[in-house]
C-alpha positions in Angstrom: 163.9 -73.6 -6.3 164.1 -73.2 -10.0 161.0 -73.7 -12.1 162.6 -76.5 -14.1 163.6 -78.4 -10.9 160.2 -77.9 -9.4 158.4 -79.1 -12.6 160.5 -82.3 -12.7 159.8 -83.1 -9.1 156.2 -82.3 -9.5 155.8 -84.6 -12.5 157.5 -87.4 -10.5 155.4 -86.8 -7.4 152.0 -86.7 -9.1 152.7 -89.9 -11.0 153.3 -91.6 -7.6 150.3 -90.1 -5.8 147.1 -92.1 -5.5 144.3 -90.6 -7.6 142.1 -90.0 -4.5 144.9 -88.1 -2.8 145.5 -86.0 -5.8 141.8 -85.2 -6.2 141.5 -84.4 -2.5 144.6 -82.1 -2.7 143.1 -80.4 -5.8 139.8 -79.7 -4.0 141.7 -78.3 -1.0 143.8 -76.0 -3.2 140.8 -74.7 -5.1 139.2 -73.8 -1.8 142.2 -71.7 -0.7 143.3 -70.1 -4.0 141.4 -66.8 -3.2 143.3 -66.6 0.1 146.6 -67.2 -1.7 145.9 -64.2 -4.0 145.1 -62.0 -1.0 148.4 -62.8 0.9 150.6 -59.7 0.5 147.8 -58.3 -1.7 149.4 -59.9 -4.7 146.1 -59.6 -6.6 146.8 -55.9 -6.9 149.9 -56.7 -8.9 148.4 -59.2 -11.3 147.7 -57.7 -14.7 146.4 -60.7 -16.6 144.6 -64.0 -16.1 147.7 -65.8 -17.3 149.8 -64.2 -14.6 147.2 -65.3 -12.0 147.1 -68.8 -13.3 150.9 -69.1 -13.5 151.3 -67.7 -9.9 148.8 -70.3 -8.6 150.3 -73.1 -10.7 153.7 -72.5 -9.1 152.2 -72.6 -5.6 150.2 -75.7 -6.5 153.3 -77.5 -7.8 155.4 -76.4 -4.8 152.7 -77.6 -2.4 152.5 -81.0 -4.1 156.3 -81.5 -4.2 156.8 -80.4 -0.6 153.7 -82.0 1.0 152.7 -78.5 2.0 149.2 -78.5 3.7 149.0 -74.8 4.7 150.3 -71.5 3.6 151.2 -68.7 6.1 151.8 -65.2 5.0 154.3 -64.8 7.9 156.6 -67.5 6.7 155.9 -68.0 3.0 157.0 -64.6 1.6 160.1 -66.1 -0.2 157.8 -68.7 -1.8 155.3 -66.1 -2.9 158.1 -64.0 -4.4 159.3 -67.0 -6.4 155.8 -67.6 -7.7 155.4 -64.0 -8.6 158.8 -64.0 -10.4 157.8 -67.2 -12.3 154.5 -65.6 -13.3 156.2 -62.3 -14.5 154.4 -60.3 -11.8 156.1 -57.0 -10.9 155.5 -56.8 -7.2 157.5 -53.5 -6.8 154.4 -51.5 -7.8 152.0 -52.9 -5.3 153.9 -54.2 -2.2 
């Protein structure tokens, strides 16, 4: 999914979500963001805070748009690759 398409769908979705649901989702996402950085050891590839933030932002938007309630390193490799590409992370050096 292209970033532009994801962003449009994300904006539409968060405008439709009840505030409580959005807050609950945000708390959940914050509680797992460390795990997301350890999947595939992506943290080894991240060079800047901006890359980390962009990587996590992509995953957050994707999760909201697709009602994704869990991430699994066995199945989400394409998603993590797209998030890394969006964030400008060169994964060839660390994976």
